[in-house]
C-alpha angles and dihedrals in degrees: 000000000000108000130180118206114198112204124028100213122120094294096042094048092047091051091047091049092053093045094050089048086058089052098250121149104248129192119189123206120198138145096228121088091200094053093046091049091052092047091049091051094047101040141036094245139124114243128209123187113216150077108307092209090061116102091217093052092049090050091049088052090054102258090152088069100027122122094200143008121205115193112200105155121136091256120080092200094052090049091051093046092045092054092044091052091046090051090051089051089056103262105155100208125036130175125191127190108221116181105168117109090218089070095045095092096046103044094118092049091050091051092052097041096046100034093241117157098209137008117197124197103188095199093049092046090051092049092049092049092049089049091052091049092049091055089061106026094170095048118124092201139359119201121190125209138172094037094304097315096106128044129185113203122196126197134191107238121204124209091248093055093083 
């Protein structure tokens, strides 16, 4: 797959590292020469310097042939605009990291209005996961299916438990 990662901070570089390990073609967009140089030295990626919410920069990065765009800059608004522009350019799957609490209640509306496939709020996702784990403190594993409507919980059972 051809994947564009916008933003080469900790999250962006980690995502790019995992994607290249899975043999995907990754292009990183960032505005910092130093960060792009470090990314280029550490990973087998193509690097583009520019504003990821710019149509021209996205086209230079290969958005016309990209399978996915992942926007993980430090700015929620830039991530939203980047994914919206990528969607308008025909990218089938877009992911935006949105951290601000002010957007937490309208994530589904933003997805629909901007044509974004997935919005991830890391703090909210962490809180939800902790909440799930606290419901079943002795669970060895909790798997979620059907968009969160079904959960399978597994437990380790000892011989003395019966």
